[in-house]
Backbone as CSV, one residue per row, in Angstrom:
resi,resn,N_x,N_y,N_z,CA_x,CA_y,CA_z,C_x,C_y,C_z
1,MET,13.576,14.280,-2.319,12.360,14.831,-1.994,11.846,14.156,-0.541
2,HIS,11.430,15.057,0.088,10.909,14.332,1.444,9.252,14.516,1.516
3,ARG,8.890,12.999,1.759,7.293,13.123,1.768,6.845,12.734,3.306
4,ALA,5.837,12.903,3.475,5.330,12.446,4.779,4.911,10.813,4.836
5,THR,4.994,10.004,5.814,4.818,8.633,5.839,3.422,8.376,6.024
6,ALA,3.131,7.467,5.389,1.554,7.021,5.438,1.445,6.241,6.793
7,LYS,0.308,6.540,7.503,0.036,6.162,8.853,-0.404,4.308,8.744
8,ALA,0.435,3.717,9.396,0.110,2.329,9.536,-0.176,1.509,10.818
9,THR,-1.623,1.175,10.782,-2.180,0.560,12.107,-2.581,-0.751,11.913
10,THR,-1.608,-1.695,12.775,-1.741,-3.045,12.759,-3.229,-3.554,13.673
11,LEU,-3.977,-4.081,12.847,-5.503,-4.453,13.301,-5.321,-5.790,13.809
12,ILE,-4.949,-6.740,13.230,-4.537,-8.079,13.535,-3.053,-8.495,13.363
13,ASP,-2.655,-9.210,14.256,-1.167,-9.841,14.155,-1.131,-11.179,14.589
14,ASP,-1.398,-12.213,14.218,-1.447,-13.734,14.796,-0.813,-14.777,14.069
15,ALA,-0.876,-15.895,14.364,-0.037,-16.935,13.957,-0.297,-17.027,11.990
16,LYS,-1.651,-16.572,11.625,-1.832,-16.911,10.603,-1.778,-15.472,9.366
17,VAL,-2.204,-14.643,10.031,-2.099,-13.495,9.433,-1.710,-12.080,10.055
18,ARG,-1.532,-11.050,9.179,-1.011,-9.812,9.652,-2.041,-9.036,8.795
19,VAL,-2.797,-8.179,9.497,-3.684,-7.110,8.832,-3.342,-5.519,9.255
20,THR,-3.156,-4.997,8.141,-2.684,-3.591,8.664,-3.676,-2.503,7.730
21,ARG,-4.216,-1.652,8.177,-4.750,-0.490,7.831,-3.742,0.770,7.370
22,PHE,-3.813,1.206,6.274,-2.822,2.061,5.720,-3.700,3.568,5.216
23,ASP,-3.449,4.544,6.027,-3.972,5.743,5.665,-2.823,6.780,5.078
24,PHE,-2.897,7.282,3.846,-2.114,8.078,3.405,-2.668,9.475,3.224
25,ALA,-2.282,10.728,3.476,-2.514,11.985,3.258,-2.149,12.224,1.863
26,PRO,-2.523,12.935,1.072,-2.221,13.709,-0.144,-0.508,13.763,-0.243
27,GLY,-0.022,12.800,-1.093,1.646,13.084,-1.190,2.369,11.976,-0.073
28,ALA,1.720,11.594,0.740,2.435,10.672,1.662,2.908,9.192,1.005
29,GLU,4.017,8.630,1.351,4.391,7.382,0.909,4.582,6.235,2.020
30,THR,4.825,4.838,1.725,5.162,4.092,2.511,6.716,3.765,2.789
31,GLY,7.260,4.476,1.284,8.956,4.242,1.775,8.983,2.863,1.180
32,TRP,10.144,2.660,0.795,10.781,1.574,-0.110,10.573,0.620,0.866
33,HIS,9.982,-0.732,0.364,9.920,-1.825,1.168,9.873,-3.128,0.235
34,ARG,10.076,-4.039,0.767,9.965,-5.686,-0.006,9.000,-6.273,0.991
35,HIS,8.171,-6.835,0.622,6.870,-7.632,0.987,7.712,-9.418,0.985
36,GLY,7.951,-9.524,2.542,8.301,-10.858,2.707,7.075,-12.007,2.776
37,LEU,6.073,-11.686,2.614,4.586,-12.613,2.651,4.068,-12.146,1.362
38,ASP,3.186,-13.251,0.882,2.044,-13.246,0.132,1.051,-12.056,0.755
39,TYR,0.517,-11.270,-0.189,-0.363,-10.229,0.547,-1.837,-10.247,-0.292
40,VAL,-2.862,-9.463,0.223,-4.250,-8.983,-0.501,-4.261,-7.617,-0.111
41,ILE,-4.835,-6.709,-0.964,-4.817,-5.617,-0.683,-6.480,-5.406,-0.868
42,THR,-7.149,-4.460,0.254,-8.508,-4.307,-0.119,-8.571,-2.777,-0.181
43,THR,-9.133,-2.024,-1.133,-9.003,-0.496,-1.037,-10.433,-0.022,-0.203
44,LEU,-10.282,0.985,0.355,-11.135,1.451,1.157,-11.746,2.783,0.731
45,THR,-10.981,3.359,-0.195,-11.266,4.884,-0.772,-10.656,4.395,-2.366
46,ASP,-11.288,5.147,-3.048,-10.299,5.226,-4.539,-8.899,5.544,-3.989
47,CYS,-8.029,4.847,-4.901,-6.664,4.932,-4.366,-5.822,5.328,-6.011
48,HIS,-5.513,6.837,-5.807,-4.612,7.193,-6.884,-3.140,7.190,-6.364
49,MET,-2.633,5.869,-6.807,-1.295,5.539,-6.338,-0.360,5.955,-7.260
50,LEU,0.851,6.418,-6.923,2.055,6.643,-7.908,2.921,5.167,-7.282
51,LEU,3.502,4.388,-8.340,4.009,3.158,-7.897,5.654,3.173,-8.254
52,GLU,6.234,3.171,-7.400,8.138,3.477,-7.804,8.255,2.010,-7.633
53,GLU,9.075,1.501,-8.671,9.222,0.197,-8.683,10.577,0.068,-8.972
54,GLN,11.394,-1.237,-8.718,12.675,-1.353,-9.150,13.092,-1.005,-10.395
55,GLY,14.415,-0.598,-10.444,15.070,-0.004,-11.712,14.961,1.320,-12.096
56,GLY,14.069,2.027,-11.206,13.700,3.227,-11.226,12.524,3.731,-11.995
57,ALA,11.744,2.807,-12.482,10.477,2.841,-13.008,9.321,3.457,-11.928
58,SER,8.577,4.242,-12.640,7.408,4.614,-11.637,5.802,4.671,-12.542
59,ARG,5.084,4.424,-12.085,3.683,4.437,-12.730,2.628,4.764,-11.986
60,PRO,1.672,5.471,-12.830,0.290,5.979,-11.825,-0.661,4.807,-12.211
61,VAL,-1.336,4.556,-10.736,-2.513,3.653,-10.898,-3.515,3.776,-10.184
62,LEU,-4.778,3.846,-10.763,-5.923,4.249,-10.027,-6.477,2.892,-9.766
63,VAL,-6.797,2.477,-8.406,-7.447,1.527,-7.949,-8.763,1.889,-7.354
64,PRO,-9.924,1.586,-7.594,-11.213,2.526,-7.097,-11.774,1.508,-5.897
65,ALA,-12.234,2.451,-4.905,-12.710,1.897,-3.720,-13.481,0.480,-3.666
66,GLY,-13.268,-0.457,-2.960,-13.807,-1.694,-2.878,-13.215,-2.659,-3.559
67,THR,-12.042,-2.510,-4.614,-11.183,-3.377,-5.234,-10.278,-4.022,-4.223
68,VAL,-10.226,-5.854,-4.559,-9.342,-6.795,-3.863,-8.503,-7.175,-4.988
69,TYR,-7.041,-7.266,-4.504,-6.304,-7.971,-5.380,-5.208,-8.461,-4.545
70,ARG,-4.312,-9.493,-5.193,-3.125,-10.080,-4.276,-1.781,-10.066,-4.858
71,ARG,-0.895,-10.102,-4.272,0.433,-10.025,-4.848,1.240,-11.344,-4.203
72,ASP,2.476,-11.970,-4.829,3.093,-12.819,-4.352,4.396,-12.027,-3.473
73,GLU,4.739,-12.689,-2.575,5.760,-11.975,-1.654,6.910,-11.700,-2.488
74,GLY,7.812,-10.793,-2.257,9.044,-10.426,-3.246,8.846,-8.997,-3.805
75,VAL,7.537,-8.551,-3.597,7.223,-7.308,-4.506,7.989,-6.369,-3.518
76,GLU,8.717,-5.479,-4.149,9.324,-4.397,-3.807,9.092,-3.159,-4.543
77,HIS,8.726,-2.105,-3.619,8.194,-0.644,-4.396,7.858,0.106,-2.900
78,ASN,7.740,1.489,-3.448,7.201,2.605,-2.697,5.901,3.005,-3.175
79,VAL,4.981,2.996,-2.608,3.444,3.361,-2.646,3.497,4.876,-2.328
80,ILE,2.941,5.710,-3.056,2.724,7.369,-2.923,1.382,7.594,-3.153
81,ASN,0.785,8.483,-2.224,-0.473,8.736,-2.965,-0.447,10.314,-3.611
82,GLU,-1.086,9.957,-4.732,-0.668,10.525,-5.986,-1.998,11.864,-5.678
83,GLY,-2.870,11.350,-5.017,-4.395,12.171,-5.271,-4.490,13.220,-4.451
84,THR,-5.543,14.070,-4.269,-5.728,15.186,-3.861,-6.419,14.942,-2.440
85,ALA,-6.966,13.728,-2.239,-7.852,13.261,-0.926,-7.098,12.195,-0.336
86,THR,-7.332,12.016,0.875,-6.788,10.910,1.671,-6.990,9.304,0.953
87,MET,-6.124,8.438,1.174,-6.426,7.351,0.529,-6.050,6.379,1.583
88,SER,-6.737,5.091,1.545,-6.795,4.095,2.532,-7.115,2.729,1.956
89,PHE,-6.347,1.778,2.517,-6.698,0.470,2.297,-6.004,-0.421,3.385
90,ILE,-6.680,-1.601,3.031,-6.375,-2.624,4.014,-5.263,-3.575,3.542
91,GLU,-4.214,-4.142,3.969,-3.260,-5.190,3.647,-2.915,-6.207,4.590
92,THR,-3.453,-7.240,3.886,-3.602,-8.866,4.546,-2.305,-9.464,4.043
93,GLU,-1.473,-9.804,5.157,-0.446,-10.641,4.974,-0.635,-12.113,5.265
94,LEU,-0.273,-13.052,4.543,-0.744,-14.348,4.833,0.640,-15.062,5.152
95,LYS,0.471,-15.517,6.388,1.712,-16.225,7.092,1.839,-17.547,6.806
């Protein structure tokens, strides 16, 4: 299945952090990727995500606007906007 790609806008990229804003139209995805750094997500909108994970598993997740969470490097997944509205979040990678 072909999906549109989420728009990634680099806001900061220096020696300490890389901060990227992601905007997803309904049905858009990041594409499969592996996080090479620890990171923090801050949601700007309600995020109705479908997470495709290693081994073929997928799971729907609702992350309300204004939520902040962190993950360790090594996470490998594809993030899809499963909602009907644009979904946006900020990803801060810690170098």
